C-alpha positions in Angstrom: -30.3 201.9 69.6 -28.5 201.9 66.3 -29.3 203.8 63.1 -29.0 207.6 62.5 -30.1 210.6 64.6 -30.1 214.4 64.5 -29.2 216.3 67.6 -30.3 219.9 68.1 -27.0 221.4 69.1 -26.2 224.9 70.6 -22.8 224.3 72.2 -24.3 224.5 75.7 -24.2 222.1 78.6 -27.5 220.4 77.7 -27.0 219.8 74.0 -23.3 218.8 74.5 -24.2 216.2 77.1 -27.0 215.0 74.9 -24.7 214.7 71.9 -22.2 212.5 73.8 -25.1 210.4 75.1 -26.3 210.0 71.5 -22.8 209.1 70.3 -22.9 206.1 72.7 -26.4 205.0 71.5 -26.5 205.6 67.7 -24.4 204.4 64.8 -24.4 207.9 63.2 -24.9 211.3 64.9 -25.4 214.5 63.1 -25.5 217.9 64.9 -27.7 220.8 63.7 -27.4 224.3 65.2 -29.1 227.7 64.6 -27.9 231.2 64.1 -30.8 233.4 65.0 -28.9 236.6 65.8 -28.7 235.7 69.5 -26.7 238.0 71.8 -24.6 235.1 73.0 -23.5 234.1 69.5 -20.2 232.9 71.0 -22.1 229.7 71.7 -21.9 228.9 68.0 -18.1 229.3 68.0 -18.0 226.9 70.9 -20.5 224.6 69.1 -18.1 224.3 66.2 -15.2 223.6 68.5 -17.0 221.0 70.5 -18.3 219.3 67.3 -14.7 219.0 66.1 -13.6 217.6 69.4 -16.4 215.0 69.3 -15.7 214.3 65.7 -19.3 214.9 64.7 -20.6 216.7 61.6 -22.2 220.0 62.5 -24.7 221.9 60.2 -25.4 225.5 61.1 -28.7 226.9 59.8 -29.1 230.7 59.6 -32.5 232.0 60.6 -32.2 235.7 61.3 -35.8 236.7 61.2 -36.7 236.3 64.9 -36.3 240.0 65.6 -39.0 240.8 63.1 -41.6 238.6 64.7 -40.9 238.3 68.5 -39.6 240.1 71.6 -36.8 238.5 73.5 -33.9 239.8 75.6 -31.7 237.1 73.8 -31.8 238.9 70.5 -29.0 241.2 69.5 -31.4 244.0 68.6 -33.1 243.9 72.1 -31.7 246.0 75.0 -33.9 244.5 77.7 -32.2 243.0 80.7 -32.2 239.2 80.7 -33.1 239.2 84.4 -36.4 240.9 83.7 -39.8 239.4 82.8 -41.0 239.0 79.3 -42.7 242.2 78.1 -45.6 240.3 76.5 -46.0 237.6 79.1 -45.0 238.5 82.6 -45.2 234.9 83.7 -42.2 234.1 81.5 -38.5 235.3 81.7 -37.3 238.0 79.3 -35.0 235.5 77.7 -37.9 233.4 76.4 -38.0 233.4 72.6 -41.6 232.7 71.5 -41.9 229.6 69.4 -38.1 229.2 69.1 -38.1 225.5 70.0 -41.1 224.9 67.7 -39.2 226.4 64.8 -35.9 224.6 65.7 -37.6 221.3 66.0 -39.6 221.8 62.8 -36.4 222.6 60.8 -34.5 219.7 62.5 -37.4 217.4 61.7 -37.2 218.4 58.0 -33.4 217.9 58.0 -33.9 214.4 59.5 -36.1 213.5 56.6 -33.6 214.8 54.1 -30.8 212.7 55.5 -33.0 209.7 56.3 -32.6 209.9 60.1 -35.2 208.1 62.2 -34.6 210.0 65.5 -34.4 213.6 66.6 -32.7 214.3 70.0 -33.2 217.4 72.1 -31.4 218.5 75.3 -34.5 219.9 76.9 -35.5 219.3 80.5 -38.7 220.1 82.4 -36.8 219.6 85.7 -34.5 222.7 85.0 -36.3 224.4 82.2 -35.7 228.1 83.1 -39.5 228.8 82.9 -39.7 227.9 79.2 -43.0 226.1 78.5 -41.6 224.7 75.2 -39.1 222.5 77.1 -41.8 220.4 78.8 -42.6 216.8 77.9 -46.2 217.7 77.0 -45.0 220.1 74.3 -42.4 217.7 72.9 -44.9 214.9 72.6 -47.4 217.2 71.0 -45.0 218.6 68.3 -43.6 215.1 67.6 -47.2 213.9 66.8 -48.0 217.0 64.8 -44.9 217.0 62.6 -45.2 213.3 61.9 -48.9 213.7 61.0 -48.0 216.6 58.7 -45.2 214.8 56.9 -46.4 211.2 57.0 -43.3 210.1 59.0 -42.6 208.3 62.2 -39.5 210.2 63.4 -39.0 209.7 67.1 -38.1 212.7 69.4 -35.9 211.6 72.3 -35.3 213.8 75.3 -32.7 212.0 77.6 -32.4 214.9 80.0 -36.1 215.5 80.5 -36.2 214.4 84.1 -32.7 215.4 85.1 -31.7 218.7 86.8 -28.4 220.3 85.9 -26.6 218.8 88.9 -27.6 215.4 87.6 -26.4 216.5 84.2 -23.0 217.2 85.6 -22.9 213.6 87.0 -24.0 212.2 83.6 -21.3 214.1 81.9 -18.8 212.7 84.3 -20.1 209.2 83.8 -19.8 209.7 80.0 -16.2 210.9 80.5 -16.7 214.5 79.3 -17.1 216.6 82.5 -13.9 218.6 81.6 -15.3 219.3 78.1 -18.5 220.5 79.7 -16.8 222.8 82.1 -14.1 224.2 79.7 -15.8 224.4 76.3 -19.6 224.6 76.6 -21.3 228.0 76.8 -24.6 228.9 78.5 -24.2 232.6 79.6 -26.9 234.7 78.0 -24.6 237.7 78.0 -21.9 235.9 76.0 -19.2 236.3 78.5 -16.2 234.0 78.0 -13.4 236.0 79.6 -14.3 235.0 83.1 -13.7 231.3 84.3 -15.4 230.0 87.3 -15.4 226.5 88.8 -18.6 225.8 86.8 -17.4 227.2 83.5 -17.3 230.6 81.7 -19.9 233.3 82.1 -21.0 236.6 83.7 -22.3 234.8 86.8 -25.3 237.2 86.9 -27.7 236.1 84.2 -30.3 233.3 84.8 -28.3 230.8 82.8 -25.2 231.4 84.8 -27.0 231.3 88.1 -28.7 228.0 87.2 -25.4 226.5 86.2 -23.5 227.8 89.2 -26.2 226.5 91.6 -26.2 223.1 89.8 -22.4 222.8 90.1 -22.6 223.5 93.9 -25.4 220.9 94.2 -23.4 218.4 92.2 -20.3 218.9 94.4 -22.4 218.5 97.6 -24.4 215.5 96.4 -21.4 213.7 94.7 -18.5 214.8 96.9 -17.0 211.3 96.9 -17.0 211.4 93.1 -15.4 214.8 93.0 -12.7 213.7 95.3 -11.7 211.0 92.9 -11.5 213.3 89.8 
């Protein structure tokens, strides 16, 4: 594809896989992450480590105002259980952070303009989207159009994982040669647990993110057993 892209990067399975995918497609890849006082801030430590291992520049943006405007079990100031439903919208999980992706994408879109990048890449998926409506293709297309209209730009937003579930993501990581990196260094646990190593990586094993990753790993092993036997 060539040229320069910005990847929204958290240090999790999705964004790390996406970053490696981008590295194989673009001449220049720049990572941007966000510190929003999340409970699992350990992901930012892992993000810095992974960026170094991938030899990619990583810009961390501090936006610590979320607790003033939203309710979410992912914020450090919130004591709600991440396995509950969202207090304002019972159809969504407690871990949902209202407008988080919209704010992340808007900031990343501005950053892309500053560094003259023509593409913004997100690791979102509507196949395994944890019940978050702002991970769906309809939303991504809408915000791409809105931000380009509002800034007179034509920055493309790519979502290479949009139609993949996490089991397929594990296969993609293997195909890209970074499955060990995904298992050992990425962080997805909402509770920030990294002192407990499972086959599928580190985590508490009880939060929705851990359960999704665990189930995906088991599905990957079952569907791609012949691949696993050759690892």
